[in-house]
N, C-alpha and C positions, 0 to 999 in steps of 0.2 A: 358424670361425664364419661362418654365412651373413650376407650384407649385409642390413640391415633394409630397404634400398630395393628388394631383390628380385633383384639380379643380383650375381654374383661372391661374394667372401668374403674373410676374413682368417684368419691363423694367429696365435694368442696364445701367447706363451711367458711363463711366470710363475715368479718366485722362483728356487730352485735354489741351488747352492753354487759359489763361485768356486774357482779353483785354490789359493787361500790358505786355504780353509775358511770363508769368510764366507758366511753365509746371507743371501740377498737379499730385499728387499721390493719390488723393481722388476719391471716387466713391459714387454714389447715386442710390437708388432703388425707382422706381415709382410704386405705387400700384394703378392700374386703378379702382379697386372697391372702395377703400377709397378715391381716388383722392388725394393722399399725396406723398410727396417726403421724403425719409429718408437718411440722411448722414450715411454711414457705419462707425462704430467706428474703424475698422481695415483698415490701408492704403494698397495700392497696393504694390507689391514687388518693382517696379520701378515707378518713375514719368515718364509718357510717353504720347506722342501725336501721332496721326495718326496710331495707332495699329489696325489691323483688329481683329474683334471679331468673333469667330466661336462657335456656340452652340454645346455642346457635350451631351451625354445621362446623365440621372440622375440629370438634372437641374444644370449642370455645364457649364463653358464657358472657352475657350482658347483664350488668348491674345498673339499675336506673334509680336516680334520685335517692330518697331516704333522708335521714337527718342525723346530725351530731349535736354536740353540746353547744355549738355556736350558731347553727343555721339549718334550715331546710335546704336541700341540695338540688341543683339542676343538672349536675354532672352525670354523664354516662361513663361507666368503666367496663372495659372488656378484658376478660381473662383468657389466656391461651394455655391449654394444658401442656402443649409441646414445649413451651419455653418456661412455664411456671411464672409468667409475668402478668401484671395488671397494667393496662395502658388507657389513657384518656381517649374516649371515643366520640366526644362531642358534648354539647350541652342542650338541654331542652329549653324551649322559649320561657317556660315557667318552672321554678323550683317546685317540687311536689314530694309528698310522702303519702303513705296509705293508699297508693294507687294500684291498679291491676296491670299486668303485662303478660303477653303471650307471643310465641313465635307463629308467624303465618306460614302457609305451605310454600310460598315463594321465597322464604328465608328472611323476610323483613320482620320487624317486631312492632306490635301495637302496644302503646302505653296509654292507659285510659283513666280519667278521673283523678281522685286523690284530694289532698288538702295542700293549699299553697302556704307560703311563709306567713301570711296574715290570718291563717286559720279558716279561710274560705273553702267550701267544698267545690270542686272543679267539675265542669262538664267538658273541658277540652281534652283532646287526645293528641298524641304524638306518634309519628311513624319513623322508626330508625331503619335505614338500609345498610346492612353491614358490607355489602359489595361496593356500593358507591360511597360509603362512609358519610351519608347525609342524614340530617335530622330535619323533619318537616312536619307541619301541622296536619292533623287528620281531621275528619268530620267530628262535629260536636255530639256528645251524648244528648239524648232528649231529656234526661234528668241528671243533674249533678249527683255524683255518688263517690263515696270513699269506702275503703275496705270491702270493695266488691271483688268478684272473680271474673277473669277472662279466660275462656277455654276455646281453643280452635277445634271445630267439628270436622267430621269425616269429609264433608263437601267443601271445606276450606273457609266457610263462614265462621264467625266468632260469637259465642254466647257470652254476654256481659250480664252477670246476674247479681241481684241483691245489692248489699252495701247500705250505707247510711247517708242521710241528707238532713242534718239537724236544722238547717235553715227552713226546711219545708215541713217540719214536724207539726207546726200549728195547724196546717191543713190536712194532717194525717192522724188526727186523734192524739196529738202530742207524742207520736211515735216516730223516732228518727229512722228506724230500720225500714228498708224497702222490700216489697214483695214483687217488684217489677223487674223486667229483664229487657235487654236490647240485643239486636243482631247487627253485627258489622259485616258488610259484604266488601271484601278487599278488591274485587273486580270492578264493582260499580262505584266503590269509594263512598259508600253511604252507611249510616247507622239508622235503624228504624226500630220502633218498639216491638217486642216479641208479642205474638198473638195470645200467649197464655201468661198467667202470673204464677209465682211460686206458691207452693202449698203452705209455706211458712215464711214470713218476712224474716230476713236474717242478714247480718253483716259479720265480716271476719271469719266466714266459713272457709272450708277447704272444698275445692272442686277438682274432679278427676274425669278425664275422658277414659272410659273403661276399655282396655285393650280387647280387640276381637268381640266387642259388644257395641261400643261407640255411642252409648248413652252417656250422659254426664251425671255423676254422683255429686250432689251437694250435701255436705255433712257438717253438723255442728254450727258454730258461730254464736252470735249473741242476739237477743231480742229484749228490748225494754229493761236492760240492766241484768238480765239473766243469761247465763250460758246455756246452750241447747244440746240435747242429746239426739234430737230428731235428724232425719236424713230424707232426701228426696231425689228422684231421678227425673232428668229432663231427657225426653226421647225426641230427638230432632226430626225423625221421619213422621212423627205424629204431632210435632210442635206442642208438646204436652208435658206439664210437671205433675208428678204424682208421688205421694209419700211412699217410702220404703222402710225397711227395718231400721229401728233406732239403735243407737249405741247404748251400752249399759251405763256409761258415764257421760254427763254433759261435758263438752270440750269446745273451747275456742283457741285460736292460735296454735292448733295442733300441727303435727307433721304426718305425712302419709305418702304412700306410693303403691301402685299396683305391683304385684310380685312376678308379673310376666317378664321374661319367659321361664323363670324358675318354676312358677306355679301358675297355670292358666286359670283365670276365673276367680282370683283372690286379690284382695286389696287390704293393706295394713294401715291403720290409723293409730298414732301413738302420741302420748304426752298431752300437752295443752293445759289450759287453766280451767277451773270450775268455779265460777262466781255466781252465787245466788243471792237475791236480796236479803239483807239482814244477817248474812253470814260472812265469815272471813273467806277470802279467796284461797283455794287450794290448787296445788299443781299436781296433775295426774302423773303417776309413774307407771301407768298401765298401758296396754295396747289391745286393739280389737281387730278382728278379721271380718271383712265383708265378702260374701260370695256372690257371684253373678254368673249368668249363662253366657256362653260364647258361641260364635260361628266364625269359621275361617276357611280359606281355600289353600290348597297346597302350593299355589304360586300366585303372584300378583298380576301376571300377564300370560295369555295363552295364545298359541298359534291355532289357526282354524283346524278343527278336527281333534284337538287335544281334550280329553275328558277333564272336567273340573271336579276335583275331589273336595267335597265339602264335609267339614267335621266340626264338632263342637263339644263343649263340656258344660257341667253345671245345670243340666236339665233335670226335671223330676224323673226318677227311674220309671221306665216303661211308659212314659207319656208320648203321645203323638206330637211330632213337631212339624209344622208346615213351613215349607221353603218357598218364598216368593222372590221374583226378580223384576227389577225395573232397569231401563237402559237409557243412556244418553248417547246419541240421539234416540228418541223414542221409537224411531222407525226400525231399529235393529231387532232381530228376532230374539226373543227371550224364552226360557224354558217355561212350559206350563206349570201350574201349581204342582209342587212335589210334596210328598209327605214321607217321613221316616220315623222310626220308633226308637226312643232312647233305651239304651241297655240298662242293666241293673245298677250300673255306676253313674248313670245320667249322661252317658256319652252318645253322640249321634255320628253317623257316617253315611254319605251318599256320593255316588260318582256316575250317575246315569245320564248326565247331560254334557254336551260339548258345543262350543261355538262353531260357526261355519264361516265361509268366506264373505257372506253378506253382512257379517258383524264386524268386519275389519274397521278399526278406529273407534269402536263403541266402548263405553264404560258401563259396567253393570253394578247395580246395588242389590245385594242378596240379603233378604230379611228372614229371620227365623222366628216363629211364634209357637210357644208351647200351649197345647190345648188344655192342659190341666193346671199348670202353674201360672199361665198368663204371661210368663217371661218373654221378653223380646231381645233380639240382638241383630246387629247389621254389620255388614262388611262390604268391601268393594273389590273388583278386579277388572281387568281390561282384556279385550280381544285384539292383541297385536297392535296396540297404539304404538306407533313408530316415530322416531325422530332421527333424521340423518344430518350429517354435517361433513364438510371437507376440512379436515384438521391439518393437512399439510399446507405449506405456503405456495402462493402463485409462482409460476416459473416462466422463464424466457428461454426458448429454444429456436433453432433454425428449422426450416422445412425438412421433413423426412428424417428428423432426429428424434429419438425416443426421450420422453420426459423422465424426470425423477419419479419415484414411487408416489402415487396419489393415495393418501390415507383417508379413510372414511370412518367417521364416528357414527354410532347408531345406538338406539335404545329400543327394546321391544323384541318381538319374535319375527323379524323380517324374513321372508323366504326368498324375496327377489328385490334387489336394488337396481333400478334402471339407470343407464348411463347414456347421455346424449351430449352433442356439441352443436353450437350454432354454425359451425363451419362444415360445409359439405365435404371437405377434405379431411375432417378429423375422425380418428378411429381409436378405440380403446382396446387394450390387450390385458390378459390376466397375468402375464409374466414378462420380464424384461427381455428374455430371449425371443419370444414371439414378437414383441414390439420392435426390436432391432431388425428382425428378419421380415417384418410385415406380414406375419402368418397368424392364422387363427384369431381374427378380430372378434370382439365380444360387444354386446349391447346391454348386458346385464351382469351384475355381480351376484351370482346365484347362491352363494353360501349364506347361511343364516347369521344374524347378528349374534356375536358371542363375546362376552366380556367387554361390551361397549364399543366394539370395532368390527368392521368387516374386512376381508382380505384386501390388500392394496391392489391398485390397478395402475396401468401405464397408458400414456397418450402420445399419439403421433399425428402430425398434420402436414398435408402437402402444400398448404396455402399460407402465405404470410398474412398476418393480421392480428386481431385481438379476439379470438374465439371465446365464447362463454360456455364453459362446461357445466352440466347439471347432473346431480345425483338425486334420485327420488325414490321413495318407498311409501306405499299407501298414500297418506295425506300430507306427507312431509317432503320437502325438497331443499336443496342447497345449491348455490351457484358460485362460480369463481371465474374471473377473467384472466386468461393467460396471454402471453405474447409470443407470436411466431415471427421471427425476424428473417427477412430474405438474406440469402447468402451474399457475401461481399463480392463485387465485381469492379475491377479497376476501370477508371474513366477512360473513354476513348472518343476522339472527334470522328464523327461519321460523315460529316459534310466534306465537300471538295476542299483541297488545300488552298485554292485561289480562284478568283473570278475576274473577268475583264469588264470595265465600265468605259463608256464613251464620255470624254470630257464635255462638260456643259449639259449632259443629259442625266436626268434623275434615274437612280437605280437602287437596288437593294440586294443583299446577300444574307442568307440565314445560316448561322453556325449551329450544327446539331451535334449532340454527344450522347453516349450511353454510359451506364455504370450504376452500381448499387453500393451505397445509397445514391440517389440522383445527384449527378455532379452539378456544380455551379460554374458559371462562366465569368471571366474577367478579362480585361485587356491591359496590356503594358506598353509603355512607350507613348509617343505623341501621335495623334491622328492628324491627317492632312486637313486643311481648312475646309469646312463645309461637310465633313464626314463625322457621323455620330455612331455610337454603338450602344444598343440596349442589352445589358447583361441578363435581364430577366427573360427576354424573348429570343435573344441571340441574333437579332436583326442588325446588320451593319448598313 
């Protein structure tokens, strides 16, 4: 879990089962800087074992389902590092264990498959929204699966791979483990079978999205009663599974993590069990390192004209590495095929290309391919994808009075934020003094977006009404409706004080008045017989 203060982080260990079979409700935090463990004073909502943990934003964590000595659980628990507390976050429609879970790019959590309280393998999925605090049903898997993995890919889709389906073993050569995979598209809200199958059917494996590589490493697991040492890579941009280097020790239920940013291009797998047919299960006390090639850029977003510095590690020394680009939308300009040569340490570096103004709003996917090693890696960056918002509250002012500061939130490398109003009398100013004096009006906020905000602006309008102000940059805009109230004017009757009528002859007299807000008319006293007064029109 990252530190809420912005530096360092902690490791949270929750629940589990003791050697005597007791399921725990306790949790501990490991501080890698101090090299200390701390038992949290507040217990978990439920004692639980086998619950997937999914990292959320703001240094919080979601624990879903799992089981204890009395039941399979449907509860969701949320841990907040800032408070050190576990809180109930909702319940899934079905209790489940041995399921997969992952965080989506929009912050929601996908929970897929598993085993229910009756031992049935599930095809259902659940989506948890931490902002709305809701739990809802997601699309069903095409194949029920337990002990699968779910990994969010670079493009935001999710790879759901492997797992076991004992109920379908008879149709699979009496093998429960699956070599199939599925893709969840969170935008379309669909799950479809992956085009390729795993190199090895497996369940209970570990799956890692490799940093600055963005292939998925599937490692270990079980097949037909034996733990596996094999590993394979899923390359999303090729939609392809392929075997990669095996571990020296078969492992299932192991732990692992990429060592980035401490060491780019390396991943550690540790522990786990080693069960082979006809032998006693052993627990591994060893660890292994997996090395992989990387490609990255020196920024995630670029203003037009800024060189994109591309670098990478883990390539074969002195091999030629080709650099390809694709863009969304595909109409954006991309760099032609580029090549670079890895140095004696396997590092690459190139900075010969920069986006231009025709690329504003585009997302680029950069793929590196080693000519000798055959290794591939992919990353992404944008050309000034911008979002703008008005973060200050709507205001009410009188005509020709300066507004409070209007604060503008933004993201990206905006060079110009455009300002406009639906009122012909509305004008923007860079400073309060200019606004008060009505001097140096502006139509753009020309400073670049920095730290998520642009400089404040001010507004003044000569006309009463409800003008809509708009801020826009590139393909993003935001609006807000303001209120301009007319100055108060005391009511005054503008018609004559009296009028003469001839007895027996019909006639009328209209009372008129001015004032802001518009005055209302009323009469007092008794009117003579036959005389009426309409307060709405002022006609007597």
